[in-house]
matplotlib code that plots the C-alpha trace (Angstrom):
import matplotlib.pyplot as plt

x = [-19.6, -18.7, -19.1, -20.6, -18.7, -19.9, -17.3, -17.9, -15.0, -15.5, -13.0, -13.3, -10.7, -10.9, -8.6, -7.9, -7.8, -9.4, -8.1, -7.7, -6.7, -6.4, -5.8, -6.4, -5.8, -7.6, -6.3, -9.2, -11.0, -10.8, -8.9, -10.4, -8.5, -8.9, -10.4, -12.5, -14.9, -15.4, -19.1, -19.4, -18.5, -20.3, -18.1, -19.2, -17.8, -19.4, -18.4, -19.9, -16.6, -16.2, -14.7, -12.2, -11.2, -7.7, -5.1, -1.8, 1.6, 1.0, -2.3, -4.7, -7.8, -7.6, -10.1, -9.0, -10.8, -10.0, -12.6, -13.2, -14.1, -12.3, -13.3, -12.4, -14.0, -14.5, -15.8, -15.7, -17.7, -17.2, -19.2, -17.9, -19.4, -17.6, -17.9, -15.1, -14.5, -13.5, -9.7, -7.6, -4.1, -2.4, -4.0, -0.8, 1.7, 4.8, 8.3, 9.5, 13.2, 14.4, 17.9, 16.4, 14.3, 17.4, 19.4, 16.6, 16.6, 20.3, 20.0, 20.6, 17.5, 15.3, 16.9, 16.2, 12.7, 11.8, 14.1, 11.3, 10.4, 14.0, 15.3, 15.6, 13.4, 13.3, 10.8, 12.4, 16.1, 17.5, 20.1, 23.6, 23.8, 20.5, 21.1, 21.5, 18.5, 16.8, 18.7, 17.0, 17.7, 18.7, 17.7, 14.1, 12.1, 11.6, 7.9, 8.8, 11.3, 8.7, 6.3, 8.9, 9.7, 6.0, 5.8, 9.2, 7.9, 4.6, 6.5, 9.3, 6.9, 4.0, 0.9, 0.2, -1.4, -0.2, 3.5, 4.5, 3.3, 3.5, 7.0, 8.5, 11.5, 12.8, 15.6, 12.9, 10.6, 13.3, 14.5, 11.1, 9.4, 6.0, 3.9, 0.9, 0.3, 2.4, 5.4, 5.0, 4.8, 7.8, 9.9, 8.7, 9.4, 12.9, 14.0, 12.5, 14.2, 17.5, 17.2, 16.7, 12.9, 10.8, 8.2, 5.4, 3.7, -0.1, -2.8, -6.4, -9.3, -9.6, -12.8, -12.1, -14.9, -12.4, -10.6, -7.6, -5.2, -5.6, -5.9, -9.5, -10.0, -7.6, -4.8, -1.4, 0.3, 2.9, 3.0, 6.3, 7.2, 8.1, 9.7, 7.5, 4.5, 4.1, 2.9, 1.7, 0.2, 1.6, 0.1, 2.8, 0.5, -1.6, 0.8, -1.2, -1.5, -3.8, -7.2, -10.9, -10.9, -8.2, -9.6, -6.8, -6.7, -3.2, 0.5, 3.8, 7.3, 6.2, 3.5, 4.4, 3.2, 0.0, -1.0, -4.9, -4.8, -2.3, -2.8, -1.6, -3.4, -2.8, -3.5, -1.9, -2.5, -3.5, -5.6, -7.3, -8.2, -10.7, -11.5, -13.4, -13.8, -16.5, -16.4, -19.4, -20.1, -22.9, -23.1, -24.0, -27.4, -27.2]
y = [-33.5, -30.3, -26.9, -23.9, -20.7, -17.1, -14.4, -10.7, -8.2, -4.5, -1.7, 2.1, 4.6, 8.2, 11.0, 14.5, 16.2, 15.5, 12.5, 13.5, 10.1, 6.6, 3.0, -0.1, -3.8, -6.3, -9.8, -11.2, -13.7, -17.3, -19.7, -22.6, -25.7, -29.4, -28.7, -25.6, -24.6, -20.9, -20.2, -16.4, -12.9, -9.6, -6.5, -2.9, 0.5, 3.6, 5.7, 3.2, 3.0, 0.2, -3.0, -4.7, -8.4, -9.6, -12.3, -11.5, -12.9, -16.0, -16.8, -15.5, -13.3, -9.7, -6.8, -3.4, -0.2, 3.3, 6.0, 8.7, 11.4, 13.0, 12.0, 12.1, 8.8, 5.5, 2.2, -1.3, -4.4, -7.9, -11.0, -14.5, -17.9, -21.2, -24.9, -26.4, -30.2, -31.8, -31.8, -34.4, -32.8, -36.2, -37.9, -38.7, -41.5, -40.7, -40.5, -44.1, -43.3, -40.4, -40.2, -40.1, -37.0, -35.2, -36.1, -34.7, -31.2, -31.0, -31.6, -28.6, -29.3, -29.2, -25.9, -24.4, -25.7, -24.2, -21.2, -18.7, -20.3, -21.0, -17.5, -14.9, -11.9, -8.7, -10.4, -13.9, -13.0, -14.2, -12.0, -13.5, -14.5, -16.4, -18.4, -21.6, -20.9, -24.1, -27.0, -30.1, -33.5, -35.7, -38.8, -37.7, -37.2, -33.8, -33.8, -34.6, -31.8, -29.4, -30.4, -29.8, -26.4, -25.6, -26.2, -24.5, -21.3, -21.5, -21.6, -19.2, -16.3, -15.1, -14.0, -10.3, -7.6, -4.0, -4.8, -5.3, -4.0, -5.0, -3.6, -5.5, -7.7, -10.9, -9.3, -7.4, -10.4, -12.7, -10.1, -9.2, -12.6, -11.1, -10.8, -11.8, -14.6, -13.0, -12.8, -16.5, -17.4, -15.3, -16.9, -20.4, -19.7, -18.3, -21.3, -23.9, -22.3, -22.1, -25.9, -26.3, -26.6, -24.6, -22.7, -20.4, -17.7, -18.2, -15.6, -16.5, -16.6, -18.6, -19.8, -19.1, -21.1, -23.4, -20.6, -20.3, -17.3, -15.0, -11.3, -10.3, -13.6, -12.8, -15.2, -16.3, -19.7, -21.5, -24.3, -26.3, -28.7, -32.2, -34.5, -37.6, -35.9, -32.4, -29.1, -29.3, -26.5, -25.5, -23.0, -22.0, -19.4, -22.3, -25.2, -27.3, -28.3, -26.3, -27.9, -27.4, -24.1, -22.6, -20.9, -20.0, -16.9, -16.8, -17.6, -15.9, -15.5, -13.4, -10.9, -8.4, -10.9, -11.6, -8.2, -8.1, -4.4, -2.4, 1.0, 4.4, 7.4, 11.0, 13.2, 15.0, 14.9, 12.1, 9.0, 6.2, 2.7, 0.4, -3.2, -6.1, -9.7, -12.2, -15.9, -18.1, -21.7, -24.2, -27.8, -28.0, -29.4, -32.6]
z = [20.3, 18.3, 19.9, 18.2, 19.2, 18.9, 19.3, 19.6, 19.2, 19.9, 19.7, 20.1, 19.2, 20.4, 19.3, 20.8, 17.5, 14.1, 12.2, 8.6, 7.2, 8.6, 7.4, 9.6, 9.1, 11.5, 11.9, 13.9, 11.7, 12.9, 10.6, 8.8, 9.7, 10.5, 14.0, 13.3, 10.6, 10.1, 9.5, 9.0, 10.0, 10.4, 10.6, 11.0, 11.9, 13.1, 10.1, 7.6, 5.8, 3.3, 4.6, 2.3, 2.8, 1.8, 2.6, 4.4, 3.6, 5.7, 4.0, 6.8, 6.2, 7.1, 7.1, 5.9, 6.7, 5.2, 6.1, 3.6, 6.1, 9.0, 12.6, 16.2, 17.3, 15.5, 16.8, 15.3, 16.0, 14.6, 15.2, 14.2, 14.3, 13.9, 14.7, 16.7, 16.8, 20.1, 20.2, 21.9, 21.9, 22.5, 19.5, 17.6, 17.5, 19.7, 18.2, 17.7, 17.2, 19.4, 17.9, 14.4, 15.3, 16.8, 13.7, 11.5, 13.1, 12.4, 8.7, 6.4, 4.3, 7.5, 8.6, 5.2, 5.0, 8.5, 8.5, 9.1, 12.4, 13.5, 13.2, 15.9, 15.9, 18.0, 20.4, 20.4, 20.9, 24.2, 26.0, 25.6, 29.3, 29.0, 25.9, 28.0, 30.1, 29.0, 27.4, 26.0, 27.6, 24.7, 26.5, 26.3, 23.1, 21.5, 22.5, 26.1, 26.2, 24.8, 27.5, 30.1, 28.5, 28.6, 32.3, 32.9, 31.2, 33.1, 36.4, 35.5, 34.7, 36.8, 34.9, 35.6, 33.4, 32.9, 33.6, 30.0, 26.6, 23.0, 22.8, 25.7, 24.8, 26.5, 28.5, 30.5, 30.8, 32.1, 34.6, 35.9, 35.6, 35.0, 31.9, 29.8, 27.3, 24.5, 26.9, 27.9, 24.2, 23.1, 25.7, 24.8, 21.1, 21.8, 24.0, 21.6, 18.6, 20.6, 20.8, 17.1, 17.1, 14.5, 16.5, 15.5, 17.5, 17.4, 18.0, 18.7, 21.1, 24.3, 25.8, 29.4, 31.0, 32.6, 34.4, 32.1, 32.2, 29.2, 28.3, 27.6, 25.9, 23.1, 23.6, 22.3, 22.3, 20.3, 17.7, 17.6, 14.8, 16.0, 13.4, 12.6, 14.3, 12.9, 14.4, 18.0, 20.0, 23.4, 25.8, 28.3, 29.9, 31.2, 31.1, 28.7, 25.1, 22.8, 22.9, 22.1, 24.0, 21.7, 18.6, 16.2, 14.1, 12.6, 13.2, 12.5, 13.8, 16.7, 17.9, 15.2, 12.5, 14.3, 15.8, 15.8, 14.7, 12.7, 11.4, 10.2, 11.6, 10.6, 13.6, 16.5, 20.3, 22.6, 21.7, 23.6, 22.5, 24.2, 23.2, 24.5, 23.3, 24.4, 23.6, 24.1, 23.2, 23.1, 21.9, 18.3, 17.6, 15.5]

ax = plt.figure().add_subplot(projection="3d")
ax.plot(x, y, z, "-o")
ax.set_aspect("equal")
plt.show()
């Protein structure tokens, strides 16, 4: 039975000195796709600045805010509603010919078509000494190898907050073996791409009623492209395939493409940002 989700996002920014000008872009609106139907959004800010809605380079909805007055504190609140169909992540036909799939990912046309999600980025570049950290077993299917990689990443890193930040790269993550969902996802993406599999970084919300690991219910996972099957979601932070509890916002090459908030603020001195996310669900009334 479909679930009706309500999501509340709150953020507050406080600055030591006056902010004379600021521009923000929020990437927090759930995507419309085959498993989730976006119903509506309410977005407000404490300065009553006009909200502008636009589409980013990957085709996802953003909210832009540009206050016309100076300030020291501004808060934002967004409420979303969507309907989520029950998702069976194993609802697909498995690869029939394993060798055909491996041949496909070696084809030049394939590499050109999926070049954006095969390339290395600042956050998905493995240190030279770790390039062979995980090698696919060619006697197993690509999907099976990705499942093994999902579990390998889950066991190789220990979930711990406040030990990494949005600038942390893989050399530090591999060395320290601690991190949060974006770190798990960057490592999964890097190793899947190293084995020739196009992989997307996904940002979204996670309904944590089942005790999943996640950071304040904003979450990151990966989507890998498997020939003859298509894009499949892998959550290495929790060692499972993306399911009904995963609410997608956007995808990109890495966190930088999917950051929930980007901005330019003209001020001096210290600043502090607080944010909370609440995800609630109930069975949709028929």
